[in-house]
N, CA, C and O atoms as a Tinker XYZ file with bonds, in Angstrom:
   420  protein
     1  N     94.615000   61.932000  100.159000    73     2
     2  CA    94.491000   63.065000  101.164000    64     1     3
     3  C     95.030000   64.245000  100.462000    63     2     4     5
     4  O     94.406000   65.234000  100.845000    81     3
     5  N     95.893000   64.536000   99.629000    73     3     6
     6  CA    96.600000   66.156000   98.653000    64     5     7
     7  C     95.600000   66.309000   98.840000    63     6     8     9
     8  O     95.478000   66.114000  100.050000    81     7
     9  N     94.148000   66.695000   98.207000    73     7    10
    10  CA    93.449000   67.105000   98.013000    64     9    11
    11  C     93.044000   68.204000   98.474000    63    10    12    13
    12  O     92.586000   69.230000   97.970000    81    11
    13  N     93.485000   67.539000  100.453000    73    11    14
    14  CA    92.902000   68.360000  101.525000    64    13    15
    15  C     93.413000   69.728000  101.537000    63    14    16    17
    16  O     92.764000   70.585000  102.136000    81    15
    17  N     94.608000   70.059000  100.885000    73    15    18
    18  CA    95.486000   71.221000  101.281000    64    17    19
    19  C     95.475000   71.808000   99.963000    63    18    20    21
    20  O     96.544000   72.278000   99.573000    81    19
    21  N     94.115000   71.895000   98.931000    73    19    22
    22  CA    94.037000   72.546000   98.178000    64    21    23
    23  C     93.026000   73.784000   98.106000    63    22    24    25
    24  O     91.919000   73.252000   98.015000    81    23
    25  N     92.877000   75.023000   98.102000    73    23    26
    26  CA    91.905000   75.449000   98.339000    64    25    27
    27  C     90.410000   75.129000   97.334000    63    26    28    29
    28  O     89.231000   75.235000   97.669000    81    27
    29  N     90.871000   74.805000   96.315000    73    27    30
    30  CA    90.186000   74.278000   95.062000    64    29    31
    31  C     89.054000   73.341000   95.434000    63    30    32    33
    32  O     87.838000   73.375000   95.244000    81    31
    33  N     90.127000   72.239000   96.211000    73    31    34
    34  CA    89.045000   71.271000   96.749000    64    33    35
    35  C     88.026000   71.808000   97.897000    63    34    36    37
    36  O     86.922000   71.288000   98.060000    81    35
    37  N     88.518000   72.943000   98.710000    73    35    38
    38  CA    87.470000   73.376000   99.583000    64    37    39
    39  C     86.446000   73.870000   99.020000    63    38    40    41
    40  O     85.379000   73.258000   99.084000    81    39
    41  N     86.553000   75.186000   98.291000    73    39    42
    42  CA    85.918000   75.726000   97.147000    64    41    43
    43  C     84.668000   74.614000   96.956000    63    42    44    45
    44  O     83.556000   74.793000   97.450000    81    43
    45  N     84.945000   73.731000   96.356000    73    43    46
    46  CA    84.062000   72.875000   95.483000    64    45    47
    47  C     83.157000   71.949000   96.482000    63    46    48    49
    48  O     82.074000   71.558000   96.047000    81    47
    49  N     83.479000   71.653000   97.549000    73    47    50
    50  CA    82.839000   71.397000   99.037000    64    49    51
    51  C     82.009000   72.093000   99.665000    63    50    52    53
    52  O     80.888000   71.665000   99.941000    81    51
    53  N     82.474000   73.399000  100.021000    73    51    54
    54  CA    81.536000   74.703000  100.494000    64    53    55
    55  C     80.380000   75.448000   99.409000    63    54    56    57
    56  O     79.451000   76.193000   99.721000    81    55
    57  N     80.783000   74.972000   98.036000    73    55    58
    58  CA    80.054000   75.475000   97.000000    64    57    59
    59  C     78.714000   73.956000   97.123000    63    58    60    61
    60  O     77.525000   74.251000   97.005000    81    59
    61  N     79.056000   72.707000   97.318000    73    59    62
    62  CA    78.400000   71.515000   97.198000    64    61    63
    63  C     77.648000   71.713000   98.497000    63    62    64    65
    64  O     76.425000   71.625000   98.390000    81    63
    65  N     78.283000   72.040000  100.071000    73    63    66
    66  CA    77.540000   72.003000  100.970000    64    65    67
    67  C     77.614000   72.756000  101.689000    63    66    68    69
    68  O     78.320000   72.385000  102.627000    81    67
    69  N     77.059000   74.197000  101.851000    73    67    70
    70  CA    77.403000   75.460000  102.178000    64    69    71
    71  C     76.603000   75.732000  104.074000    63    70    72    73
    72  O     76.549000   76.738000  104.782000    81    71
    73  N     76.044000   74.089000  104.321000    73    71    74
    74  CA    75.822000   74.742000  105.725000    64    73    75
    75  C     76.771000   74.190000  106.651000    63    74    76    77
    76  O     77.644000   73.361000  106.394000    81    75
    77  N     76.380000   75.019000  108.335000    73    75    78
    78  CA    77.439000   74.378000  108.882000    64    77    79
    79  C     77.953000   72.941000  109.184000    63    78    80    81
    80  O     77.326000   71.886000  109.079000    81    79
    81  N     78.846000   73.079000  109.461000    73    79    82
    82  CA    79.877000   71.873000  109.830000    64    81    83
    83  C     81.062000   71.742000  110.699000    63    82    84    85
    84  O     82.181000   71.945000  110.227000    81    83
    85  N     80.875000   71.377000  112.092000    73    83    86
    86  CA    81.257000   71.262000  112.984000    64    85    87
    87  C     82.516000   70.056000  112.574000    63    86    88    89
    88  O     82.109000   69.119000  111.888000    81    87
    89  N     84.099000   70.043000  112.986000    73    87    90
    90  CA    84.775000   69.188000  112.735000    64    89    91
    91  C     85.005000   68.439000  113.712000    63    90    92    93
    92  O     85.266000   67.236000  113.715000    81    91
    93  N     84.852000   69.573000  115.043000    73    91    94
    94  CA    85.216000   68.569000  116.120000    64    93    95
    95  C     84.162000   68.472000  116.947000    63    94    96    97
    96  O     83.523000   67.420000  116.926000    81    95
    97  N     83.768000   69.534000  117.831000    73    95    98
    98  CA    82.544000   69.241000  118.883000    64    97    99
    99  C     81.247000   70.725000  118.870000    63    98   100   101
   100  O     81.347000   71.760000  118.212000    81    99
   101  N     81.000000   70.638000  119.080000    73    99   102
   102  CA    79.870000   71.444000  118.840000    64   101   103
   103  C     80.427000   72.523000  120.402000    63   102   104   105
   104  O     81.024000   72.121000  121.401000    81   103
   105  N     79.925000   74.014000  120.062000    73   103   106
   106  CA    80.279000   74.971000  121.054000    64   105   107
   107  C     79.873000   74.413000  122.520000    63   106   108   109
   108  O     80.648000   74.484000  123.473000    81   107
   109  N     78.775000   73.938000  122.587000    73   107   110
   110  CA    78.400000   73.927000  123.602000    64   109   111
   111  C     79.072000   72.478000  124.814000    63   110   112   113
   112  O     78.775000   72.454000  126.008000    81   111
   113  N     80.022000   71.360000  124.095000    73   111   114
   114  CA    80.552000   70.520000  123.810000    64   113   115
   115  C     82.060000   71.842000  124.593000    63   114   116   117
   116  O     82.543000   71.879000  125.725000    81   115
   117  N     82.237000   72.372000  123.827000    73   115   118
   118  CA    83.423000   72.880000  124.048000    64   117   119
   119  C     83.623000   74.010000  124.979000    63   118   120   121
   120  O     84.669000   74.406000  125.493000    81   119
   121  N     82.139000   74.549000  125.121000    73   119   122
   122  CA    82.330000   75.774000  125.994000    64   121   123
   123  C     83.560000   75.615000  127.415000    63   122   124   125
   124  O     84.636000   76.213000  127.468000    81   123
   125  N     83.153000   74.892000  128.198000    73   123   126
   126  CA    83.786000   74.756000  129.605000    64   125   127
   127  C     85.559000   74.631000  129.385000    63   126   128   129
   128  O     86.191000   74.850000  130.418000    81   127
   129  N     86.288000   74.340000  128.287000    73   127   130
   130  CA    87.469000   74.052000  127.920000    64   129   131
   131  C     87.785000   75.650000  127.585000    63   130   132   133
   132  O     88.597000   76.434000  128.076000    81   131
   133  N     86.845000   75.783000  126.591000    73   131   134
   134  CA    87.247000   77.610000  126.169000    64   133   135
   135  C     87.004000   78.435000  127.260000    63   134   136   137
   136  O     87.947000   79.139000  127.622000    81   135
   137  N     86.003000   78.505000  127.838000    73   135   138
   138  CA    86.485000   79.215000  129.202000    64   137   139
   139  C     87.179000   79.439000  129.869000    63   138   140   141
   140  O     87.333000   80.479000  130.509000    81   139
   141  N     87.851000   78.349000  129.870000    73   139   142
   142  CA    88.935000   77.778000  130.858000    64   141   143
   143  C     90.377000   78.348000  130.628000    63   142   144   145
   144  O     91.154000   78.640000  131.537000    81   143
   145  N     90.644000   78.475000  129.186000    73   143   146
   146  CA    91.752000   78.708000  128.015000    64   145   147
   147  C     91.857000   80.057000  127.430000    63   146   148   149
   148  O     92.900000   80.643000  127.142000    81   147
   149  N     90.303000   80.598000  127.250000    73   147   150
   150  CA    90.325000   81.361000  126.597000    64   149   151
   151  C     89.618000   83.147000  127.678000    63   150   152   153
   152  O     88.514000   83.546000  128.046000    81   151
   153  N     91.000000   83.644000  127.769000    73   151   154
   154  CA    90.403000   85.118000  128.544000    64   153   155
   155  C     89.392000   85.728000  128.198000    63   154   156   157
   156  O     89.372000   86.267000  127.091000    81   155
   157  N     88.408000   85.790000  128.973000    73   155   158
   158  CA    87.184000   87.008000  128.610000    64   157   159
   159  C     87.954000   88.680000  128.184000    63   158   160   161
   160  O     88.671000   89.455000  128.816000    81   159
   161  N     87.313000   88.690000  126.694000    73   159   162
   162  CA    87.808000   90.087000  126.426000    64   161   163
   163  C     88.882000   89.996000  125.438000    63   162   164   165
   164  O     89.156000   91.014000  124.803000    81   163
   165  N     89.720000   88.595000  125.156000    73   163   166
   166  CA    90.696000   88.065000  124.542000    64   165   167
   167  C     90.481000   88.478000  122.773000    63   166   168   169
   168  O     89.310000   88.571000  122.404000    81   167
   169  N     91.115000   88.615000  122.170000    73   167   170
   170  CA    91.293000   88.666000  120.084000    64   169   171
   171  C     91.459000   87.204000  120.192000    63   170   172   173
   172  O     92.348000   86.625000  120.816000    81   171
   173  N     90.411000   86.624000  119.449000    73   171   174
   174  CA    90.466000   84.857000  118.777000    64   173   175
   175  C     90.886000   85.002000  117.525000    63   174   176   177
   176  O     90.412000   85.864000  116.785000    81   175
   177  N     91.712000   84.267000  117.202000    73   175   178
   178  CA    91.894000   83.543000  115.671000    64   177   179
   179  C     91.408000   82.159000  115.727000    63   178   180   181
   180  O     91.734000   81.393000  116.634000    81   179
   181  N     90.648000   81.844000  114.781000    73   179   182
   182  CA    90.101000   80.707000  114.041000    64   181   183
   183  C     90.851000   80.330000  113.332000    63   182   184   185
   184  O     90.644000   80.861000  112.241000    81   183
   185  N     91.701000   79.647000  113.299000    73   183   186
   186  CA    92.361000   78.660000  111.953000    64   185   187
   187  C     91.901000   77.803000  111.533000    63   186   188   189
   188  O     91.700000   76.802000  112.221000    81   187
   189  N     91.474000   77.893000  109.902000    73   187   190
   190  CA    91.066000   77.096000  109.265000    64   189   191
   191  C     89.409000   76.941000  109.677000    63   190   192   193
   192  O     88.998000   75.805000  109.915000    81   191
   193  N     88.572000   77.970000  109.747000    73   191   194
   194  CA    87.494000   78.230000  110.357000    64   193   195
   195  C     86.453000   77.851000  109.477000    63   194   196   197
   196  O     85.392000   77.820000  110.099000    81   195
   197  N     86.312000   77.534000  108.215000    73   195   198
   198  CA    85.607000   76.800000  107.298000    64   197   199
   199  C     84.525000   77.338000  107.551000    63   198   200   201
   200  O     84.511000   78.524000  107.879000    81   199
   201  N     83.076000   76.423000  107.438000    73   199   202
   202  CA    81.610000   77.081000  107.560000    64   201   203
   203  C     81.056000   76.776000  109.257000    63   202   204   205
   204  O     79.895000   76.828000  109.661000    81   203
   205  N     82.495000   76.401000  110.169000    73   203   206
   206  CA    82.124000   76.516000  111.341000    64   205   207
   207  C     80.910000   77.464000  112.001000    63   206   208   209
   208  O     80.923000   78.616000  111.567000    81   207
   209  N     80.095000   77.231000  112.763000    73   207   210
   210  CA    79.436000   78.472000  113.752000    64   209   211
   211  C     80.181000   78.784000  114.900000    63   210   212   213
   212  O     79.806000   79.743000  115.575000    81   211
   213  N     81.313000   78.049000  115.289000    73   211   214
   214  CA    81.745000   78.381000  116.394000    64   213   215
   215  C     82.327000   80.075000  116.656000    63   214   216   217
   216  O     82.653000   80.669000  117.684000    81   215
   217  N     82.287000   80.380000  115.588000    73   215   218
   218  CA    82.789000   82.125000  115.690000    64   217   219
   219  C     81.901000   83.089000  116.030000    63   218   220   221
   220  O     82.070000   84.204000  116.524000    81   219
   221  N     80.865000   82.461000  115.673000    73   219   222
   222  CA    79.307000   82.996000  115.529000    64   221   223
   223  C     78.795000   82.882000  117.134000    63   222   224   225
   224  O     78.129000   83.720000  117.742000    81   223
   225  N     79.136000   82.023000  117.468000    73   223   226
   226  CA    78.758000   81.481000  118.800000    64   225   227
   227  C     79.498000   81.661000  120.032000    63   226   228   229
   228  O     79.126000   81.215000  121.118000    81   227
   229  N     80.870000   82.523000  119.775000    73   227   230
   230  CA    82.459000   82.972000  120.676000    64   229   231
   231  C     81.126000   84.496000  120.563000    63   230   232   233
   232  O     80.230000   84.765000  121.364000    81   231
   233  N     81.463000   85.129000  119.410000    73   231   234
   234  CA    80.442000   86.283000  119.366000    64   233   235
   235  C     79.541000   86.396000  120.530000    63   234   236   237
   236  O     79.821000   87.046000  121.537000    81   235
   237  N     78.402000   85.707000  120.342000    73   235   238
   238  CA    77.148000   85.508000  121.055000    64   237   239
   239  C     77.245000   85.591000  122.207000    63   238   240   241
   240  O     76.646000   86.457000  122.844000    81   239
   241  N     77.968000   84.775000  122.705000    73   239   242
   242  CA    78.347000   85.017000  124.242000    64   241   243
   243  C     78.933000   86.059000  125.213000    63   242   244   245
   244  O     79.197000   86.184000  126.409000    81   243
   245  N     79.000000   86.826000  123.907000    73   243   246
   246  CA    79.397000   88.133000  124.532000    64   245   247
   247  C     80.511000   88.007000  125.362000    63   246   248   249
   248  O     80.499000   88.988000  126.106000    81   247
   249  N     81.677000   87.140000  125.665000    73   247   250
   250  CA    82.648000   87.266000  126.403000    64   249   251
   251  C     83.996000   87.581000  125.449000    63   250   252   253
   252  O     85.155000   87.563000  125.865000    81   251
   253  N     83.699000   87.785000  124.485000    73   251   254
   254  CA    85.396000   87.683000  123.576000    64   253   255
   255  C     84.953000   89.443000  122.888000    63   254   256   257
   256  O     83.895000   90.058000  122.755000    81   255
   257  N     86.282000   89.717000  122.616000    73   255   258
   258  CA    86.373000   91.003000  122.023000    64   257   259
   259  C     86.346000   90.777000  120.534000    63   258   260   261
   260  O     85.189000   90.564000  120.172000    81   259
   261  N     87.382000   90.744000  119.350000    73   259   262
   262  CA    87.488000   90.792000  117.993000    64   261   263
   263  C     87.825000   89.312000  118.180000    63   262   264   265
   264  O     88.414000   88.837000  119.150000    81   263
   265  N     87.291000   88.541000  116.934000    73   263   266
   266  CA    87.075000   87.236000  116.579000    64   265   267
   267  C     87.505000   87.245000  114.857000    63   266   268   269
   268  O     86.762000   87.743000  114.011000    81   267
   269  N     88.527000   86.750000  114.608000    73   267   270
   270  CA    88.661000   86.604000  113.402000    64   269   271
   271  C     89.030000   84.774000  112.925000    63   270   272   273
   272  O     89.801000   83.927000  113.376000    81   271
   273  N     88.034000   84.796000  111.820000    73   271   274
   274  CA    88.126000   83.432000  110.955000    64   273   275
   275  C     88.589000   83.339000  109.801000    63   274   276   277
   276  O     87.982000   83.892000  108.884000    81   275
   277  N     89.906000   82.543000  109.526000    73   275   278
   278  CA    90.815000   82.817000  108.506000    64   277   279
   279  C     90.203000   81.136000  107.681000    63   278   280   281
   280  O     89.690000   80.154000  108.218000    81   279
   281  N     90.481000   81.353000  106.483000    73   279   282
   282  CA    90.435000   79.842000  105.474000    64   281   283
   283  C     90.788000   80.310000  104.391000    63   282   284   285
   284  O     90.705000   81.519000  104.177000    81   283
   285  N     91.203000   79.542000  103.585000    73   283   286
   286  CA    91.988000   79.764000  101.987000    64   285   287
   287  C     90.839000   79.425000  101.124000    63   286   288   289
   288  O     90.952000   79.801000   99.958000    81   287
   289  N     89.549000   78.674000  101.502000    73   287   290
   290  CA    88.664000   78.695000  100.903000    64   289   291
   291  C     88.068000   80.255000  100.669000    63   290   292   293
   292  O     87.799000   80.885000  101.691000    81   291
   293  N     87.841000   80.927000   99.308000    73   291   294
   294  CA    87.352000   82.098000   99.168000    64   293   295
   295  C     85.844000   81.595000   99.017000    63   294   296   297
   296  O     85.149000   82.605000   98.908000    81   295
   297  N     84.964000   80.310000   98.960000    73   295   298
   298  CA    83.496000   79.773000   99.228000    64   297   299
   299  C     83.001000   80.399000  100.371000    63   298   300   301
   300  O     82.192000   81.316000  100.515000    81   299
   301  N     84.063000   79.288000  101.660000    73   299   302
   302  CA    83.935000   79.544000  102.664000    64   301   303
   303  C     83.558000   80.952000  103.123000    63   302   304   305
   304  O     82.391000   81.320000  103.256000    81   303
   305  N     84.737000   81.789000  103.378000    73   303   306
   306  CA    84.794000   83.105000  103.477000    64   305   307
   307  C     83.506000   84.148000  103.433000    63   306   308   309
   308  O     83.047000   85.067000  104.112000    81   307
   309  N     83.149000   83.277000  101.949000    73   307   310
   310  CA    82.188000   84.504000  101.440000    64   309   311
   311  C     80.978000   84.172000  102.145000    63   310   312   313
   312  O     80.215000   85.067000  102.508000    81   311
   313  N     80.720000   82.838000  102.388000    73   311   314
   314  CA    79.419000   82.354000  102.916000    64   313   315
   315  C     79.224000   82.746000  104.377000    63   314   316   317
   316  O     78.162000   83.154000  104.847000    81   315
   317  N     80.601000   82.543000  105.182000    73   315   318
   318  CA    80.577000   83.043000  106.694000    64   317   319
   319  C     80.244000   84.520000  106.783000    63   318   320   321
   320  O     79.304000   84.964000  107.443000    81   319
   321  N     81.099000   85.253000  106.060000    73   319   322
   322  CA    80.685000   87.016000  106.136000    64   321   323
   323  C     79.369000   87.495000  105.701000    63   322   324   325
   324  O     78.966000   88.623000  105.986000    81   323
   325  N     78.422000   86.307000  104.735000    73   323   326
   326  CA    77.177000   86.662000  104.619000    64   325   327
   327  C     76.113000   86.235000  105.745000    63   326   328   329
   328  O     75.006000   86.745000  105.919000    81   327
   329  N     76.855000   84.899000  106.665000    73   327   330
   330  CA    75.816000   84.986000  107.676000    64   329   331
   331  C     76.277000   85.872000  109.120000    63   330   332   333
   332  O     75.540000   86.267000  110.024000    81   331
   333  N     77.549000   85.998000  108.994000    73   331   334
   334  CA    77.580000   86.926000  110.312000    64   333   335
   335  C     77.057000   88.531000  110.371000    63   334   336   337
   336  O     77.650000   89.436000  110.957000    81   335
   337  N     75.757000   88.657000  109.593000    73   335   338
   338  CA    74.836000   89.791000  109.761000    64   337   339
   339  C     75.976000   90.981000  110.174000    63   338   340   341
   340  O     77.063000   91.255000  109.667000    81   339
   341  N     75.350000   91.476000  111.149000    73   339   342
   342  CA    75.411000   92.813000  112.037000    64   341   343
   343  C     76.536000   92.463000  113.390000    63   342   344   345
   344  O     76.858000   93.123000  114.378000    81   343
   345  N     76.847000   91.394000  112.992000    73   343   346
   346  CA    78.163000   91.172000  114.298000    64   345   347
   347  C     79.407000   91.670000  114.460000    63   346   348   349
   348  O     80.436000   91.048000  114.197000    81   347
   349  N     79.333000   93.043000  114.989000    73   347   350
   350  CA    80.715000   93.817000  115.698000    64   349   351
   351  C     81.598000   92.951000  115.800000    63   350   352   353
   352  O     81.363000   92.217000  116.759000    81   351
   353  N     82.801000   92.605000  115.086000    73   351   354
   354  CA    84.306000   92.325000  116.392000    64   353   355
   355  C     83.942000   91.188000  115.369000    63   354   356   357
   356  O     85.080000   90.955000  114.960000    81   355
   357  N     83.057000   90.245000  114.615000    73   355   358
   358  CA    83.151000   89.295000  114.264000    64   357   359
   359  C     83.323000   89.543000  113.078000    63   358   360   361
   360  O     82.489000   90.283000  112.555000    81   359
   361  N     84.603000   88.949000  112.127000    73   359   362
   362  CA    85.172000   88.929000  110.633000    64   361   363
   363  C     85.656000   87.609000  110.272000    63   362   364   365
   364  O     86.007000   86.763000  111.095000    81   363
   365  N     85.662000   87.452000  108.912000    73   363   366
   366  CA    86.476000   86.278000  108.350000    64   365   367
   367  C     87.069000   87.362000  107.052000    63   366   368   369
   368  O     86.817000   88.446000  106.526000    81   367
   369  N     88.212000   85.983000  106.968000    73   367   370
   370  CA    89.411000   86.722000  106.162000    64   369   371
   371  C     89.541000   85.279000  105.137000    63   370   372   373
   372  O     89.422000   84.126000  105.552000    81   371
   373  N     89.841000   85.729000  103.555000    73   371   374
   374  CA    90.532000   84.742000  103.129000    64   373   375
   375  C     92.259000   84.792000  102.987000    63   374   376   377
   376  O     92.927000   85.657000  102.420000    81   375
   377  N     92.639000   83.803000  103.561000    73   375   378
   378  CA    94.246000   84.128000  103.973000    64   377   379
   379  C     94.724000   82.687000  103.733000    63   378   380   381
   380  O     93.782000   81.904000  103.851000    81   379
   381  N     96.014000   82.023000  103.403000    73   379   382
   382  CA    96.442000   80.715000  104.037000    64   381   383
   383  C     97.129000   80.742000  104.824000    63   382   384   385
   384  O     98.078000   81.523000  104.757000    81   383
   385  N     96.959000   79.908000  105.913000    73   383   386
   386  CA    97.403000   79.657000  107.153000    64   385   387
   387  C     99.092000   79.776000  107.274000    63   386   388   389
   388  O     99.694000   80.208000  108.258000    81   387
   389  N     99.670000   79.302000  106.071000    73   387   390
   390  CA   101.143000   79.279000  106.024000    64   389   391
   391  C    101.759000   80.172000  105.765000    63   390   392   393
   392  O    102.958000   80.068000  106.024000    81   391
   393  N    101.200000   81.678000  105.039000    73   391   394
   394  CA   101.529000   82.557000  104.891000    64   393   395
   395  C    100.876000   83.590000  105.744000    63   394   396   397
   396  O    101.244000   84.638000  105.213000    81   395
   397  N    100.191000   83.873000  106.661000    73   395   398
   398  CA    99.617000   85.013000  107.314000    64   397   399
   399  C    100.049000   86.162000  107.292000    63   398   400   401
   400  O    101.237000   86.385000  107.528000    81   399
   401  N     99.176000   87.130000  107.004000    73   399   402
   402  CA    99.288000   88.236000  106.421000    64   401   403
   403  C     99.159000   89.480000  107.535000    63   402   404   405
   404  O     99.727000   90.465000  107.064000    81   403
   405  N     98.708000   89.705000  108.601000    73   403   406
   406  CA    98.168000   90.249000  109.577000    64   405   407
   407  C     99.250000   91.241000  109.902000    63   406   408   409
   408  O    100.380000   90.895000  109.556000    81   407
   409  N     99.125000   92.454000  110.522000    73   407   410
   410  CA    99.984000   93.835000  110.555000    64   409   411
   411  C    100.203000   93.436000  112.141000    63   410   412   413
   412  O     99.602000   92.566000  112.771000    81   411
   413  N    101.184000   94.277000  112.577000    73   411   414
   414  CA   101.396000   94.043000  114.194000    64   413   415
   415  C    100.133000   94.780000  115.204000    63   414   416   417
   416  O     99.831000   95.973000  115.169000    81   415
   417  N     99.836000   94.282000  115.623000    73   415   418
   418  CA    98.757000   94.240000  116.907000    64   417   419
   419  C     98.717000   95.786000  117.674000    63   418   420
   420  O     97.985000   95.975000  118.645000    81   419
């Protein structure tokens, strides 16, 4: 399982399987919980976003402001950036969550 901790493992996985994969639940299943705890208009950080469609679905709901997906797989970020099309306020960044590099809000 230590291989899960390497960007190389995830790069290979996302190269081989670039389609959407949801680890937990679908947006439809999560929506009641998300609506309860994520205030409309708020900014959202999707930690370890991979190739989940959650960021796109949150954006398309029209309820949230800036949504940033972060993953340390360059392949996942490249795939997601290509998929997001012209969705203003949705972005994907290659970054290691153990060393976040965001400036002050």
